[in-house]
DSSP file (Angstrom, degrees, kcal/mol; ACC not computed):
  #  RESIDUE AA STRUCTURE BP1 BP2  ACC     N-H-->O    O-->H-N    N-H-->O    O-->H-N    TCO  KAPPA ALPHA  PHI   PSI    X-CA   Y-CA   Z-CA
    1    1 A X              0   0    0      0, 0.0     2,-0.0     0, 0.0     5,-0.0   0.000 360.0 360.0 360.0 137.1   -8.2  121.6   75.8
    2    2 A X    >>  -     0   0    0      1,-0.1     4,-2.2     4,-0.0     3,-0.5  -0.335 360.0-120.2 -64.2 145.5  -11.1  120.9   73.4
    3    3 A X  H 3> S+     0   0    0      1,-0.2     4,-2.7     2,-0.2     5,-0.2   0.878 109.1  54.7 -57.3 -43.7  -10.0  120.3   69.8
    4    4 A X  H 3> S+     0   0    0      1,-0.2     4,-2.1     2,-0.2    -1,-0.2   0.862 109.8  48.3 -61.3 -32.9  -12.0  123.2   68.2
    5    5 A X  H <> S+     0   0    0     -3,-0.5     4,-2.6     2,-0.2    -1,-0.2   0.928 112.2  48.5 -75.4 -42.9  -10.3  125.6   70.6
    6    6 A X  H  X S+     0   0    0     -4,-2.2     4,-2.4     2,-0.2    -2,-0.2   0.932 113.5  46.9 -57.1 -46.8   -6.8  124.2   69.8
    7    7 A X  H  X S+     0   0    0     -4,-2.7     4,-2.5     1,-0.2    -2,-0.2   0.920 113.0  48.9 -62.4 -45.8   -7.4  124.4   66.1
    8    8 A X  H  X S+     0   0    0     -4,-2.1     4,-2.1    -5,-0.2    -1,-0.2   0.888 111.9  49.1 -60.7 -42.1   -8.8  127.9   66.3
    9    9 A X  H  X S+     0   0    0     -4,-2.6     4,-1.7     1,-0.2    -2,-0.2   0.920 112.6  47.3 -64.8 -43.1   -5.9  129.1   68.4
   10   10 A X  H  X S+     0   0    0     -4,-2.4     4,-2.2    -5,-0.2    -2,-0.2   0.905 110.2  52.9 -64.6 -41.8   -3.3  127.5   66.0
   11   11 A X  H  X S+     0   0    0     -4,-2.5     4,-2.1     1,-0.2    -1,-0.2   0.886 107.3  52.3 -61.8 -40.0   -5.1  129.1   63.0
   12   12 A X  H  X S+     0   0    0     -4,-2.1     4,-2.2     1,-0.2    -1,-0.2   0.893 109.4  49.1 -62.8 -39.5   -5.0  132.5   64.6
   13   13 A X  H  X S+     0   0    0     -4,-1.7     4,-2.3     1,-0.2    -2,-0.2   0.887 110.4  51.0 -69.6 -37.3   -1.2  132.2   65.2
   14   14 A X  H  X S+     0   0    0     -4,-2.2     4,-2.1     2,-0.2    -1,-0.2   0.869 108.5  51.4 -68.2 -34.7   -0.7  131.1   61.6
   15   15 A X  H  X S+     0   0    0     -4,-2.1     4,-3.1     2,-0.2     5,-0.3   0.948 110.2  49.6 -64.9 -46.5   -2.6  134.0   60.2
   16   16 A X  H  X S+     0   0    0     -4,-2.2     4,-2.2     1,-0.2    -2,-0.2   0.929 113.6  44.7 -54.6 -48.9   -0.5  136.4   62.3
   17   17 A X  H  X S+     0   0    0     -4,-2.3     4,-2.4     2,-0.2    -1,-0.2   0.870 113.8  50.2 -63.5 -38.1    2.7  134.9   61.1
   18   18 A X  H  X S+     0   0    0     -4,-2.1     4,-2.8     2,-0.2    -2,-0.2   0.934 112.1  46.7 -68.2 -47.1    1.6  134.8   57.4
   19   19 A X  H  X S+     0   0    0     -4,-3.1     4,-2.4     2,-0.2     5,-0.2   0.901 112.2  50.9 -65.4 -38.9    0.5  138.4   57.4
   20   20 A X  H  X S+     0   0    0     -4,-2.2     4,-2.2    -5,-0.3    -2,-0.2   0.941 112.8  45.8 -58.9 -47.8    3.7  139.6   59.1
   21   21 A X  H  X S+     0   0    0     -4,-2.4     4,-2.4     2,-0.2     5,-0.2   0.904 112.2  51.2 -63.9 -40.8    5.8  137.7   56.6
   22   22 A X  H  X S+     0   0    0     -4,-2.8     4,-2.7     1,-0.2    -1,-0.2   0.919 110.1  49.2 -63.4 -43.3    3.7  139.0   53.6
   23   23 A X  H  X S+     0   0    0     -4,-2.4     4,-2.4     2,-0.2    -1,-0.2   0.917 110.5  50.5 -58.2 -46.5    4.0  142.6   54.8
   24   24 A X  H  X S+     0   0    0     -4,-2.2     4,-1.1     1,-0.2    -2,-0.2   0.911 114.1  44.8 -61.1 -43.0    7.9  142.2   55.2
   25   25 A X  H  X>S+     0   0    0     -4,-2.4     5,-2.6     2,-0.2     4,-0.5   0.868 109.1  56.2 -71.9 -35.2    8.2  140.7   51.7
   26   26 A X  H ><5S+     0   0    0     -4,-2.7     3,-1.3     1,-0.2    -2,-0.2   0.934 105.6  51.7 -60.2 -44.0    5.9  143.4   50.2
   27   27 A X  H 3<5S+     0   0    0     -4,-2.4    -1,-0.2     1,-0.3    -2,-0.2   0.824 110.0  49.0 -63.7 -27.1    8.1  146.1   51.6
   28   28 A X  H 3<5S-     0   0    0     -4,-1.1    -1,-0.3    -5,-0.2    -2,-0.2   0.497 115.5-116.4 -87.9  -1.4   11.1  144.5   50.0
   29   29 A X  T <<5S+     0   0    0     -3,-1.3    -3,-0.2    -4,-0.5    -2,-0.1   0.732  77.8 126.5  78.0  23.0    9.3  144.2   46.7
   30   30 A X      < +     0   0    0     -5,-2.6     2,-0.6    -6,-0.1    -4,-0.2   0.124  38.0 105.8-101.3  18.4    9.4  140.4   46.7
   31   31 A X        -     0   0    0     -6,-0.3     2,-0.9    -5,-0.2     3,-0.1  -0.891  59.7-148.1-106.4 124.2    5.6  139.8   46.2
   32   32 A X     >  -     0   0    0     -2,-0.6     4,-2.5     1,-0.2     5,-0.2  -0.793  10.2-162.4 -86.1 103.9    4.4  138.6   42.7
   33   33 A X  H  > S+     0   0    0     -2,-0.9     4,-2.3     1,-0.2     5,-0.2   0.880  85.9  53.0 -59.4 -41.3    1.0  140.2   42.5
   34   34 A X  H  > S+     0   0    0      1,-0.2     4,-2.0     2,-0.2    -1,-0.2   0.918 111.8  45.9 -62.9 -43.4   -0.3  138.0   39.7
   35   35 A X  H  > S+     0   0    0      1,-0.2     4,-2.5     2,-0.2    -1,-0.2   0.877 110.5  54.3 -68.0 -36.8    0.7  134.8   41.6
   36   36 A X  H  X S+     0   0    0     -4,-2.5     4,-2.3     2,-0.2    -2,-0.2   0.890 108.3  48.8 -62.9 -38.7   -0.9  136.3   44.8
   37   37 A X  H  X S+     0   0    0     -4,-2.3     4,-2.3     2,-0.2    -2,-0.2   0.909 111.1  49.5 -66.8 -40.7   -4.2  136.8   43.0
   38   38 A X  H  X S+     0   0    0     -4,-2.0     4,-2.4     2,-0.2    -2,-0.2   0.911 113.4  46.7 -59.2 -44.5   -4.2  133.3   41.6
   39   39 A X  H  X S+     0   0    0     -4,-2.5     4,-3.0     1,-0.2    -2,-0.2   0.875 112.1  50.4 -64.1 -41.3   -3.5  131.9   45.0
   40   40 A X  H  X S+     0   0    0     -4,-2.3     4,-2.1     2,-0.2    -2,-0.2   0.865 111.9  46.8 -65.4 -38.0   -6.2  134.1   46.5
   41   41 A X  H  X S+     0   0    0     -4,-2.3     4,-3.0     2,-0.2    -2,-0.2   0.929 114.9  47.6 -68.8 -47.7   -8.8  133.1   43.9
   42   42 A X  H  X S+     0   0    0     -4,-2.4     4,-2.7     1,-0.2    -2,-0.2   0.899 112.6  47.7 -62.0 -43.6   -7.9  129.4   44.3
   43   43 A X  H  X S+     0   0    0     -4,-3.0     4,-2.1     2,-0.2    -1,-0.2   0.917 114.5  46.0 -65.3 -41.6   -8.0  129.5   48.2
   44   44 A X  H  X S+     0   0    0     -4,-2.1     4,-2.8     2,-0.2     5,-0.2   0.964 114.8  47.6 -64.8 -49.3  -11.4  131.3   48.3
   45   45 A X  H  X S+     0   0    0     -4,-3.0     4,-2.5     1,-0.2     5,-0.2   0.919 112.3  49.3 -59.3 -43.9  -12.8  129.0   45.7
   46   46 A X  H  X S+     0   0    0     -4,-2.7     4,-2.5     1,-0.2    -1,-0.2   0.860 111.1  50.6 -59.8 -39.2  -11.5  125.9   47.5
   47   47 A X  H  X S+     0   0    0     -4,-2.1     4,-2.6    -5,-0.2     5,-0.2   0.934 110.1  48.0 -65.0 -45.4  -12.9  127.2   50.8
   48   48 A X  H  X S+     0   0    0     -4,-2.8     4,-2.3     2,-0.2    -2,-0.2   0.945 115.5  45.1 -61.6 -47.2  -16.3  127.8   49.4
   49   49 A X  H  X S+     0   0    0     -4,-2.5     4,-2.9    -5,-0.2    -1,-0.2   0.913 113.1  51.9 -61.0 -42.3  -16.4  124.3   47.8
   50   50 A X  H  X S+     0   0    0     -4,-2.5     4,-2.4     2,-0.2    -2,-0.2   0.898 110.3  46.3 -58.3 -46.3  -15.0  122.8   51.0
   51   51 A X  H  X S+     0   0    0     -4,-2.6     4,-2.2     2,-0.2    -1,-0.2   0.896 113.7  49.8 -65.6 -42.2  -17.7  124.4   53.2
   52   52 A X  H  X S+     0   0    0     -4,-2.3     4,-2.5    -5,-0.2    -2,-0.2   0.941 112.4  46.9 -64.4 -46.1  -20.4  123.3   50.7
   53   53 A X  H  X S+     0   0    0     -4,-2.9     4,-2.9     2,-0.2     5,-0.2   0.896 112.1  50.3 -61.2 -42.6  -19.1  119.7   50.6
   54   54 A X  H  X S+     0   0    0     -4,-2.4     4,-2.4     2,-0.2    -1,-0.2   0.921 110.9  48.7 -64.5 -43.6  -18.8  119.5   54.4
   55   55 A X  H  X S+     0   0    0     -4,-2.2     4,-2.5     2,-0.2    -2,-0.2   0.925 112.9  48.6 -62.3 -44.7  -22.4  120.8   54.8
   56   56 A X  H  X S+     0   0    0     -4,-2.5     4,-1.8     1,-0.2    -2,-0.2   0.947 113.5  45.5 -63.1 -48.3  -23.6  118.3   52.2
   57   57 A X  H  X>S+     0   0    0     -4,-2.9     5,-2.7     1,-0.2     4,-0.8   0.834 110.9  55.3 -62.4 -32.8  -21.8  115.4   53.9
   58   58 A X  H  <5S+     0   0    0     -4,-2.4     3,-0.5    -5,-0.2    -1,-0.2   0.929 108.1  47.1 -63.0 -46.8  -23.0  116.6   57.3
   59   59 A X  H  <5S+     0   0    0     -4,-2.5    -2,-0.2     1,-0.2    -1,-0.2   0.856 114.6  46.8 -67.2 -32.0  -26.6  116.4   56.1
   60   60 A X  H  <5S-     0   0    0     -4,-1.8    -1,-0.2    -5,-0.2    -2,-0.2   0.616 110.3-124.9 -78.3 -14.7  -26.1  113.0   54.7
   61   61 A X  T  <5S+     0   0    0     -4,-0.8    -3,-0.2    -3,-0.5     4,-0.2   0.818  78.9 114.5  72.3  30.3  -24.3  111.8   57.9
   62   62 A X     >< +     0   0    0     -5,-2.7     4,-2.3    -6,-0.1    -4,-0.2   0.092  28.9 110.0-119.7  22.1  -21.2  110.8   56.0
   63   63 A X  H  > S+     0   0    0     -6,-0.5     4,-2.4     2,-0.2     5,-0.2   0.941  82.1  46.6 -63.6 -50.3  -18.5  113.2   57.3
   64   64 A X  H  > S+     0   0    0      1,-0.2     4,-2.5     2,-0.2     5,-0.2   0.900 114.0  48.4 -60.4 -44.3  -16.6  110.6   59.2
   65   65 A X  H  > S+     0   0    0      2,-0.2     4,-2.6     1,-0.2     5,-0.2   0.945 112.1  48.8 -60.9 -47.7  -16.6  108.1   56.4
   66   66 A X  H  X S+     0   0    0     -4,-2.3     4,-3.0     1,-0.2     5,-0.2   0.924 113.3  46.6 -61.1 -46.6  -15.5  110.7   53.8
   67   67 A X  H  X S+     0   0    0     -4,-2.4     4,-2.6     2,-0.2    -1,-0.2   0.926 112.7  49.7 -63.1 -45.1  -12.6  111.8   56.0
   68   68 A X  H  X S+     0   0    0     -4,-2.5     4,-2.4    -5,-0.2    -2,-0.2   0.928 114.9  44.1 -59.2 -47.0  -11.5  108.3   56.8
   69   69 A X  H  X S+     0   0    0     -4,-2.6     4,-2.7     2,-0.2     5,-0.2   0.928 112.6  50.8 -66.5 -44.4  -11.6  107.4   53.0
   70   70 A X  H  X S+     0   0    0     -4,-3.0     4,-2.9    -5,-0.2     5,-0.2   0.945 111.6  49.8 -60.5 -44.9   -9.8  110.6   51.9
   71   71 A X  H  X S+     0   0    0     -4,-2.6     4,-2.3    -5,-0.2    -2,-0.2   0.931 111.8  46.8 -58.6 -47.6   -7.1  109.9   54.6
   72   72 A X  H  X S+     0   0    0     -4,-2.4     4,-1.7     2,-0.2    -1,-0.2   0.854 113.3  48.6 -67.3 -34.7   -6.6  106.4   53.5
   73   73 A X  H  X S+     0   0    0     -4,-2.7     4,-2.0     2,-0.2    -2,-0.2   0.932 111.8  48.7 -68.5 -45.0   -6.4  107.3   49.8
   74   74 A X  H  X S+     0   0    0     -4,-2.9     4,-1.2    -5,-0.2    -2,-0.2   0.906 112.2  48.4 -62.9 -38.5   -4.0  110.1   50.4
   75   75 A X  H  X S+     0   0    0     -4,-2.3     4,-0.5    -5,-0.2    -1,-0.2   0.867 110.8  51.9 -65.4 -37.0   -1.7  107.9   52.5
   76   76 A X  H  < S+     0   0    0     -4,-1.7     3,-0.3     1,-0.2    -2,-0.2   0.828 111.9  47.1 -69.3 -31.3   -1.9  105.2   49.7
   77   77 A X  H >< S+     0   0    0     -4,-2.0     3,-1.4     1,-0.2    -1,-0.2   0.691  93.0  80.1 -76.9 -22.7   -0.9  107.8   47.1
   78   78 A X  H 3< S+     0   0    0     -4,-1.2    -1,-0.2     1,-0.3    -2,-0.1   0.811  87.8  52.9 -58.3 -36.6    1.9  109.2   49.1
   79   79 A X  T 3<        0   0    0     -4,-0.5    -1,-0.3    -3,-0.3    -2,-0.1   0.546 360.0 360.0 -78.2  -9.6    4.5  106.4   48.2
   80   80 A X    <         0   0    0     -3,-1.4    -1,-0.2    -4,-0.1    -2,-0.1   0.482 360.0 360.0 -86.6 360.0    4.0  106.8   44.5
């Protein structure tokens, strides 16, 4: 299976499970609206910046280098 299809299929399953869980907690009154708004704003903002950065790196031809460096840096920071 090609990677984009696998990632998209997995993302759809995660969305379904997340929405189902959120609705169940909403019905029980366990949802903090203020925290949900903060997380929504942060998620949307991070997505917009991520798409912009990916497009910029794609135009420069540096996507693979950036991902490799980011992965190495994150692995190096994990043990601290």
